[in-house]
C-alpha positions, 0 to 999 in steps of 0.5 A: 443319931440312931434314927439318922444312921438307920437308912445306911446301917451295915453299909459302912464298908460298901460306902467306902468301896462304892464312893472311891470306885465311882470316882475312878469310874468318873475318870474312865468315863471322861477318857472315853468321852474325850477319845470319842470326840477325838476320833470323830473329829479325825475320821468323821465316821459313825462306824469308826467311832462305834467300833471303839465300843465294839472292841470294848464289849466283844471280849467282855461278851466272849469271855464273860461266861468263863470269867464268872466261873473263875471269879467265884473261885478267885479272891474278889479283892485281888481280882478287882485290884489286878483288873483295875491296874491293867486297865490303868496301864492301858490309859498310861499307854494311850497317854504315852502315844499321845505325848509322842504324837503317834496315837492312831485309831487302831491303837485305841481299838486294841487298848479298848479290847484289853480294857473290855477283857479286864472288865470281864473279870472285874464286873462279876467280882465287883457284883458279888462283892456288893452282895457280900458287903451289903445286908439283904434288906439294903439291896434296894438302897444299894441299887439306888446308890449305885445308880446314883453314882452312875448318874453322877458320872454320866452328868459330870464326865462330859462336862468335866471332860469338855472343859478339861479338853478345851482348856488343857487338851486330851492329855490332861483328861488321861492324867486325871483318869490315872489319878482317880485310879490311884485313889480307888486302888489304894483305898481298896488295897488298904481300907476294904476287906471283902469277906469270902462267900461260904464254900459249896460242894461245887468248889472242885469242879472245872471251869467249863463245868462251873460255867455250865452250872450258871447256864443250867441255873438260868435254864431252870429259872425261866423268869430270870432268863427271860428278864435277861433276854428282855434286857438283851433286846433293849441293849440292842436298841440302846447301843444303836442309840449310843452309836447314833448320838455322837454322829448326830450331835457332832455333825447336825446343824445346831449341834457341837461338842458343847451340845453333845456334852450338854445332852449327856449332862442332862442324861446324868441329871435325869439319872441323879433325880431318878436314883434319889427317888428310887433310893427313898421310895418304898418297894413297888408292889410289882417290880416286874411292872416297874421295869416294863413301864420304865423301859416303855416310857424311856424308849417311847419318849427320848428316841422320838424327840431326838429324831424329830427335834431340831435344837438343843433344848428339845434334845435335852428334854428327850434325854431327861424324859428318856433317862428319868426312869432308868434307875427304877429299872436298874434298882428293881432288876438288881433286887430281883437278881440278887434275891433269886440267885444264891450268893455262892452262885452269883459269879457264875450266873452273873457271868452267864447273864453278862454273856446273854444280856450284853452280846447284843451291845457290840452288835448294836454299835456295829449295826448303828454305825453301818446303818448311818454310814452306809444306808440312812446317811446316804439315803438322806443325802440323796433326798430333794429339798421338798421330800417327806424325809427332809420335812421330817428330819431336816437336811444336812449332816446328822439326819441319817442318825435322826432317821435311825432314832425314829426306827429305835422309838418304834422298835423299843416300844414293840420290844417292851410290849412283847415282853410285858406279855411274858408270863415267866417274868411275872413269876419273879414277883410271886417268888421274891 
């Protein structure tokens, strides 16, 4: 019995928090999927749909650096409870607007901005809570488990949302989201105790000074900073990918809501397999090499198959190859950050990380939507039947998004090769 429990030793409270929060994330992801389909069916625009994500990430990026400073001061449990409650209230408002027949796209923009603002404070509090609840020797396993839950959410949310949407309508999806929130809220409130980190001499400093201390830490630790900048560049390409995927699969010949859900489910399945493997695997000799190789393989395979493929099996294969190694990247990056950043500084440093690493996401969504609607889409529509671009990407709706995927394949590989030569990254292996 002791041998059986050893892999999860010291993780009892973490597992309770992790499992219920993951259940709530499933409901939120189902709502997000359903609203993307709902908005694209009504507007038919990649840019309009991408702006939903822009509104979610913009406040997150703008306020992250201050949120981390406040998160280090505030009680982590209370912060998570308040932020989750406000986000759930936004879902309830969306449901009410739907029931009265008055829901508009601009309502979703405002509500997504509110959710993004709450996530700004909730994320650093949640990240620090994990460090406080898990022993240091379990960080890699914790990273694998968190990646596993994210993968399960990715694989289940499009399937469940599609079935529920088709059978009961979008209102049922929102009700399910509110039910999962209630489970997570009550569990956190009644069953989870998050210890406070040890106080430091910086406890009395102001919010601005506290936020600056997170930036100063990154300036002094170039390996951590360059790793964050590496992921910022990858996030730019990945968010353009996310803007292009529904535009292609919901409008291209051979695509549909079912195909869109299936490709997302394959993404989740690949993440599940990768998460299980990384949870059981021993630590790699070089975490930096594992991160670089995982991203290089992902960017080179999926985008190319999405660009040139003409059928659901090829697109699903691309999703599997592209996301199989992402848990390897996530788990190893998580270990490097937690190992190099003192726990009493993590809220501030993670907030600075969020501002730097994620500011490219709204930019990428905006660029992806603009390129498809205003440049690549019209370019493909103007091609003759025998033109090289039509032979490469096909004809009809969604081919502009396919052309964007080819550009992302090339740019993603170049990003990985450039950062692989960054000498500061490799110092993280030496100091772990």
